[in-house]
C-alpha positions as CSV (number, residue, x, y, z in Angstrom):
1,X,16.8,0.0,-125.9
2,X,16.0,-3.4,-127.6
3,X,19.5,-4.8,-127.0
4,X,19.3,-3.7,-123.4
5,X,19.2,-7.4,-122.3
6,X,21.3,-9.5,-124.5
7,X,22.2,-13.0,-123.3
8,X,26.0,-12.7,-122.9
9,X,25.9,-16.6,-122.4
10,X,25.4,-16.8,-126.1
11,X,28.0,-14.3,-127.1
12,X,31.3,-15.5,-129.2
13,X,33.5,-14.2,-126.0
14,X,31.4,-16.6,-123.5
15,X,32.3,-19.3,-125.8
16,X,35.9,-18.7,-125.5
17,X,36.3,-18.7,-122.2
18,X,34.6,-22.3,-122.1
19,X,36.9,-23.5,-124.8
20,X,40.0,-21.9,-123.6
21,X,39.6,-24.0,-120.4
22,X,39.1,-27.1,-122.4
23,X,42.2,-25.9,-125.0
24,X,44.2,-25.7,-121.3
25,X,43.1,-29.1,-119.9
26,X,42.2,-31.4,-122.6
27,X,45.2,-33.9,-122.7
28,X,44.9,-37.2,-124.2
29,X,44.4,-37.3,-127.7
30,X,41.3,-36.7,-130.3
31,X,39.2,-39.4,-128.4
32,X,39.8,-38.0,-125.4
33,X,38.6,-34.4,-126.5
34,X,35.3,-35.9,-127.6
35,X,34.9,-37.5,-123.9
36,X,35.8,-33.7,-122.7
37,X,33.2,-32.3,-125.0
38,X,30.5,-34.7,-124.4
39,X,31.0,-33.8,-120.5
40,X,30.9,-30.2,-120.8
41,X,28.2,-29.8,-123.7
42,X,25.7,-32.7,-123.2
43,X,26.1,-33.7,-119.1
44,X,27.0,-30.5,-117.9
45,X,25.6,-27.4,-119.9
46,X,22.8,-29.9,-121.8
47,X,23.6,-27.7,-125.2
48,X,22.4,-30.8,-127.3
49,X,21.5,-34.3,-126.3
50,X,23.6,-37.6,-126.6
51,X,21.6,-38.6,-129.8
52,X,22.5,-35.3,-131.2
53,X,26.1,-35.2,-130.1
54,X,26.7,-38.9,-131.5
55,X,25.1,-37.4,-134.8
56,X,27.8,-34.3,-134.9
57,X,30.5,-36.9,-134.1
58,X,29.2,-39.0,-136.7
59,X,29.4,-36.2,-139.4
60,X,32.8,-35.2,-138.3
61,X,34.2,-38.8,-138.4
62,X,33.5,-38.9,-142.1
63,X,34.7,-35.3,-143.1
64,X,39.0,-35.2,-143.6
65,X,40.6,-33.3,-140.9
66,X,40.5,-33.2,-136.9
67,X,37.2,-34.7,-135.6
68,X,37.4,-33.2,-132.1
69,X,38.1,-29.5,-133.6
70,X,35.3,-30.1,-135.9
71,X,32.8,-31.0,-133.2
72,X,34.2,-27.9,-131.3
73,X,33.6,-25.5,-134.5
74,X,30.3,-26.9,-134.9
75,X,29.3,-26.7,-131.1
76,X,30.3,-22.7,-131.3
77,X,28.4,-21.9,-134.1
78,X,25.4,-23.6,-132.9
79,X,25.6,-21.0,-129.9
80,X,27.1,-17.9,-131.4
81,X,27.0,-18.3,-135.2
82,X,30.1,-17.8,-137.0
83,X,31.7,-15.9,-134.3
84,X,31.1,-18.3,-132.0
85,X,32.7,-21.0,-134.6
86,X,36.1,-19.1,-134.8
87,X,35.7,-18.6,-130.8
88,X,35.5,-22.0,-130.3
89,X,38.5,-23.0,-132.4
90,X,40.5,-20.1,-130.9
91,X,39.8,-20.9,-127.3
92,X,40.9,-24.7,-128.0
93,X,43.7,-24.2,-130.2
94,X,45.9,-21.2,-129.3
95,X,47.2,-22.7,-126.0
96,X,49.0,-25.6,-127.3
97,X,50.1,-23.3,-130.7
98,X,51.3,-20.8,-128.1
99,X,53.3,-23.3,-126.3
100,X,54.7,-25.5,-129.1
101,X,55.7,-22.0,-131.2
102,X,57.6,-21.0,-127.7
103,X,59.3,-24.4,-127.9
104,X,60.2,-24.2,-131.4
105,X,61.9,-20.6,-130.7
106,X,63.9,-22.4,-127.7
107,X,62.1,-20.2,-125.0
108,X,60.6,-23.0,-123.2
109,X,62.0,-26.7,-123.8
110,X,58.2,-28.5,-122.9
111,X,59.7,-31.8,-124.3
112,X,61.7,-32.1,-120.6
113,X,60.1,-29.4,-118.8
114,X,56.9,-31.7,-117.8
115,X,58.2,-34.6,-115.5
116,X,58.0,-38.0,-117.0
117,X,55.4,-39.4,-114.4
118,X,53.7,-36.4,-114.8
119,X,53.1,-36.8,-118.5
120,X,52.2,-40.3,-117.9
121,X,49.5,-39.4,-115.1
122,X,47.7,-37.3,-117.8
123,X,47.8,-40.3,-120.1
124,X,46.3,-42.3,-117.6
125,X,43.5,-39.7,-116.6
126,X,42.6,-39.6,-120.6
127,X,41.6,-43.5,-119.7
128,X,38.7,-42.4,-117.1
129,X,37.8,-39.4,-119.7
130,X,37.0,-42.0,-122.6
131,X,35.7,-44.1,-120.0
132,X,32.9,-42.2,-118.9
133,X,32.3,-41.3,-122.4
134,X,32.0,-44.8,-123.5
135,X,29.5,-45.7,-120.7
136,X,27.6,-42.7,-120.9
137,X,27.0,-42.8,-124.5
138,X,26.4,-46.3,-124.8
139,X,23.8,-46.3,-122.1
140,X,22.0,-43.4,-124.3
141,X,22.7,-44.8,-127.7
142,X,22.8,-48.6,-127.3
143,X,19.2,-49.5,-125.7
144,X,18.3,-52.9,-127.1
145,X,19.9,-56.0,-128.4
146,X,20.5,-55.0,-132.1
147,X,22.4,-51.9,-131.2
148,X,24.6,-53.1,-128.5
149,X,25.3,-56.3,-131.2
150,X,26.5,-53.2,-133.7
151,X,28.6,-51.6,-131.1
152,X,30.5,-54.6,-130.5
153,X,30.8,-55.6,-134.0
154,X,31.7,-52.3,-134.8
155,X,34.5,-52.3,-131.5
156,X,36.1,-55.9,-133.2
157,X,36.3,-54.4,-136.6
158,X,38.0,-51.3,-135.4
159,X,40.7,-53.3,-133.5
160,X,41.3,-55.5,-136.1
161,X,41.5,-52.7,-138.8
162,X,42.6,-49.5,-136.8
163,X,43.1,-47.1,-139.9
164,X,41.1,-44.5,-140.8
165,X,39.6,-46.1,-143.8
166,X,38.2,-48.9,-141.8
167,X,36.8,-46.7,-139.0
168,X,34.9,-45.0,-142.6
169,X,34.2,-48.2,-143.6
170,X,32.3,-49.2,-140.5
171,X,30.1,-46.2,-139.9
172,X,29.0,-46.5,-143.6
173,X,28.2,-50.4,-142.8
174,X,26.9,-49.3,-139.8
175,X,24.1,-46.8,-141.5
176,X,23.3,-49.7,-144.3
177,X,22.6,-51.9,-141.1
178,X,20.3,-49.4,-139.8
179,X,18.2,-48.9,-142.4
180,X,17.8,-52.8,-142.4
181,X,17.2,-53.3,-138.9
182,X,15.2,-50.3,-137.7
183,X,12.0,-49.3,-139.0
184,X,12.0,-45.5,-139.9
185,X,10.8,-43.2,-137.5
186,X,11.5,-46.1,-134.9
187,X,14.2,-43.9,-133.3
188,X,12.8,-40.8,-131.1
189,X,12.6,-37.6,-133.6
190,X,16.1,-35.9,-133.9
191,X,16.7,-32.7,-131.9
192,X,18.3,-30.2,-134.6
193,X,21.0,-27.8,-133.6
194,X,20.5,-24.2,-133.8
195,X,22.5,-23.7,-136.5
196,X,21.3,-21.0,-139.0
197,X,23.6,-21.6,-142.2
198,X,21.8,-21.9,-145.3
199,X,22.1,-24.7,-147.9
200,X,23.4,-21.5,-150.6
201,X,26.0,-20.5,-147.9
202,X,27.1,-24.3,-147.1
203,X,27.5,-24.9,-151.1
204,X,29.4,-21.4,-150.8
205,X,31.7,-22.9,-148.3
206,X,32.3,-26.4,-149.8
207,X,32.8,-24.5,-153.6
208,X,35.5,-22.3,-151.5
209,X,37.1,-25.8,-150.0
210,X,37.9,-27.3,-153.4
211,X,38.9,-23.9,-155.4
212,X,41.5,-23.6,-152.7
213,X,42.3,-27.2,-153.0
214,X,42.5,-27.0,-156.6
215,X,43.8,-23.7,-156.9
216,X,46.7,-23.2,-154.6
217,X,49.1,-25.8,-156.4
218,X,48.7,-23.7,-159.5
219,X,48.9,-20.4,-157.5
220,X,52.4,-22.0,-156.6
221,X,53.4,-22.9,-160.0
222,X,52.7,-19.1,-161.6
223,X,54.1,-17.2,-158.8
224,X,56.8,-19.0,-156.8
225,X,56.9,-17.9,-153.3
226,X,58.1,-19.7,-150.1
227,X,54.7,-18.4,-148.2
228,X,52.4,-19.8,-150.7
229,X,54.5,-23.0,-151.2
230,X,53.8,-23.2,-147.1
231,X,50.0,-22.7,-147.1
232,X,49.6,-25.1,-149.9
233,X,51.7,-27.9,-148.4
234,X,49.6,-27.6,-144.8
235,X,46.4,-26.8,-146.8
236,X,46.7,-30.3,-148.6
237,X,47.9,-32.1,-145.4
238,X,44.4,-30.8,-143.6
239,X,42.4,-31.6,-146.5
240,X,43.3,-35.1,-147.3
241,X,43.6,-36.7,-143.8
242,X,40.8,-39.3,-142.6
243,X,41.5,-40.3,-138.6
244,X,42.8,-37.3,-136.9
245,X,46.2,-36.0,-135.5
246,X,48.5,-38.7,-135.6
247,X,47.4,-39.6,-139.3
248,X,48.6,-36.2,-140.8
249,X,52.4,-36.7,-139.3
250,X,53.7,-38.9,-141.9
251,X,52.1,-36.5,-144.9
252,X,53.9,-33.2,-142.6
253,X,57.1,-34.9,-142.5
254,X,56.8,-35.9,-146.2
255,X,56.4,-32.1,-146.7
256,X,58.9,-30.4,-144.7
257,X,61.8,-32.4,-144.0
258,X,62.8,-33.7,-147.8
259,X,62.7,-29.8,-148.6
260,X,65.0,-29.2,-145.8
261,X,62.7,-27.1,-144.4
262,X,62.9,-28.8,-141.2
263,X,65.2,-31.2,-140.0
264,X,64.4,-34.7,-139.2
265,X,65.5,-33.9,-135.6
266,X,63.6,-30.9,-135.0
267,X,60.9,-32.4,-136.5
268,X,60.9,-35.8,-134.1
269,X,61.4,-33.2,-131.2
270,X,58.7,-31.3,-131.7
271,X,56.7,-34.2,-132.2
272,X,57.4,-35.1,-128.7
273,X,56.6,-31.9,-127.5
274,X,53.0,-32.0,-128.8
275,X,52.6,-34.8,-127.0
276,X,53.1,-33.1,-123.5
277,X,50.8,-30.2,-124.7
278,X,46.7,-30.4,-124.3
279,X,44.6,-29.5,-127.3
280,X,44.4,-30.8,-130.9
281,X,47.6,-32.6,-132.4
282,X,47.2,-30.4,-135.7
283,X,48.7,-27.5,-133.8
284,X,52.2,-29.4,-134.1
285,X,52.1,-27.3,-137.8
286,X,52.6,-24.3,-135.6
287,X,55.7,-25.6,-134.1
288,X,57.0,-26.5,-137.8
289,X,56.2,-23.2,-139.1
290,X,57.8,-21.5,-136.6
291,X,60.9,-24.2,-136.9
292,X,60.8,-23.3,-141.0
293,X,64.0,-22.6,-142.9
294,X,63.9,-20.2,-144.8
295,X,61.4,-17.9,-143.7
296,X,58.7,-16.7,-143.0
297,X,59.4,-18.8,-139.4
298,X,58.8,-17.5,-135.7
299,X,55.5,-16.1,-134.8
300,X,54.5,-15.2,-138.4
301,X,55.6,-18.9,-139.7
302,X,53.5,-20.8,-137.0
303,X,50.3,-18.8,-137.4
304,X,50.5,-19.0,-141.5
305,X,50.8,-23.3,-140.9
306,X,48.7,-23.5,-138.2
307,X,45.9,-21.1,-140.0
308,X,46.4,-23.3,-143.2
309,X,46.1,-26.6,-141.7
310,X,42.7,-25.9,-140.1
311,X,41.0,-23.8,-143.0
312,X,39.9,-27.0,-144.3
313,X,38.2,-28.2,-141.3
314,X,36.5,-25.0,-141.1
315,X,35.0,-24.9,-144.5
316,X,33.9,-28.4,-144.8
317,X,32.2,-28.5,-141.6
318,X,30.3,-25.3,-142.2
319,X,29.7,-26.9,-145.8
320,X,28.7,-29.8,-144.5
321,X,26.4,-29.0,-141.6
322,X,22.9,-27.2,-143.5
323,X,23.1,-30.6,-145.7
324,X,23.6,-32.6,-142.6
325,X,20.6,-31.0,-140.7
326,X,18.1,-32.1,-144.0
327,X,19.2,-35.5,-144.0
328,X,18.5,-35.7,-140.6
329,X,15.1,-34.9,-141.2
330,X,14.3,-37.8,-143.0
331,X,12.9,-40.9,-141.2
332,X,15.3,-43.2,-143.2
333,X,18.2,-41.4,-142.2
334,X,17.4,-41.3,-138.7
335,X,17.2,-45.0,-138.9
336,X,20.4,-45.1,-140.4
337,X,21.9,-43.1,-137.5
338,X,20.4,-45.5,-135.3
339,X,23.1,-47.8,-136.8
340,X,25.8,-45.5,-137.2
341,X,25.2,-43.9,-133.5
342,X,25.8,-47.5,-132.0
343,X,28.7,-47.8,-134.4
344,X,30.4,-44.6,-133.1
345,X,30.2,-46.0,-129.2
346,X,31.9,-49.3,-131.0
347,X,34.7,-47.1,-132.6
348,X,35.2,-45.2,-129.1
349,X,35.2,-48.5,-127.2
350,X,38.0,-49.9,-129.5
351,X,39.9,-46.4,-129.1
352,X,40.0,-46.9,-125.0
353,X,41.7,-50.2,-125.3
354,X,44.0,-48.8,-128.3
355,X,45.7,-46.7,-128.1
356,X,44.3,-45.2,-125.0
357,X,44.7,-48.0,-122.4
358,X,47.5,-49.8,-123.9
359,X,49.8,-46.4,-123.9
360,X,48.6,-45.5,-120.3
361,X,48.1,-48.7,-118.3
362,X,51.4,-49.8,-117.8
363,X,51.5,-50.9,-114.1
364,X,49.0,-51.9,-111.3
365,X,49.3,-48.3,-109.6
366,X,48.4,-46.7,-113.3
367,X,45.2,-49.0,-113.2
368,X,44.5,-47.8,-109.5
369,X,45.2,-44.0,-110.6
370,X,42.9,-44.5,-114.1
371,X,39.9,-46.4,-111.2
372,X,40.1,-43.0,-108.7
373,X,39.9,-40.6,-111.8
374,X,37.0,-42.5,-112.9
375,X,35.1,-42.1,-109.8
376,X,36.1,-39.0,-109.4
377,X,34.3,-38.0,-112.6
378,X,31.6,-39.9,-112.4
379,X,30.5,-39.9,-108.9
380,X,31.9,-37.4,-107.3
381,X,31.3,-35.0,-109.9
382,X,34.4,-33.4,-109.8
383,X,35.3,-30.7,-112.6
384,X,37.5,-32.5,-115.4
385,X,40.6,-30.0,-115.5
386,X,40.6,-30.6,-111.4
387,X,41.0,-34.3,-112.1
388,X,43.4,-33.3,-115.0
389,X,45.6,-31.4,-112.8
390,X,45.2,-34.2,-109.9
391,X,46.1,-37.1,-111.9
392,X,49.3,-35.2,-113.3
393,X,50.5,-34.6,-109.9
394,X,49.5,-37.9,-108.7
395,X,51.7,-39.7,-111.9
396,X,54.8,-37.4,-110.7
397,X,54.4,-38.6,-107.2
398,X,54.1,-42.4,-108.2
399,X,57.0,-42.1,-110.4
400,X,59.3,-40.9,-107.2
401,X,57.5,-43.6,-104.9
402,X,58.2,-46.8,-107.1
403,X,61.5,-45.7,-108.5
404,X,62.9,-44.7,-105.0
405,X,61.3,-48.1,-103.9
């Protein structure tokens, strides 16, 4: 009878239910996703503190792959072990993947089904979500003049050099500045994530990542097969991309269009549809897999490419977490993380302007809608999913009003 009172709140199923709601409502790209995650897991559920969340975001910014998905995998792992990690990924990823496969099969034309005004309203609400995240993290992580200065410098550098390597360089420089500006132990002790991955297991995951990266091209040469070729192409794309979803697009285009697997017209149509669905942009791989010629295509091709492009994210985050936790216990690492966390806030602040603000706030009514969404999130305390839906409807109504005016 020892298991009669199992805490279902920590089960993979409960993690899946939380993340599938986020997967259905998290519009706005990876930076907005980090804002949704912070609101859900730091503010509402208190799974971790702002400091631990900032540390986790910093780690995922260092790793190749989609940072928001890797943060989600780590959060699921901290709550319910390996099953929780898989549940978090599945809940956040499958809604958009399924929609894009359906679009590829021609069952649902999502590029045109969503009115342009409603799609623009979803972009506007992303401004409010990111602004709320920046404000909340800045209040907790940028508490004195040196940290605020690091935040401002990081934001300026990121705006001047918006590449993925520019962001990684900013984080590295902020870590060095943290070692010089802050005395070891000056920051409050870190709160470790309850992640039970041994260093031995972490080394195995990292070794498997390298083995697949090196071995898949060799296997493709020895045993030519369309499925192996697809897995190799999408695994390599997911392994070598820093900076998230939009950065992977040119890599994927180079992998699938020149070989005739997907026409350029189909590729661009799928990219347009990917902007209209929630969740991570890496699910665009599911659309490409479902559109493949020759087979496998359809559902099988979509799922093969989806799993292949996300596999590196799993292996890297599970492999890095146990070593990251050990590093975080070092007082010198804690001092460096003070600077890194300030820089992460600066990167989010830069992203709030470009691309979030510049792509969404085009008219005075857009600013008004973003302001109302921000007030709804921060002061009315409405759930983000409700604010997202309301903003989509408001964007559609505003487009009708100002078109007919």
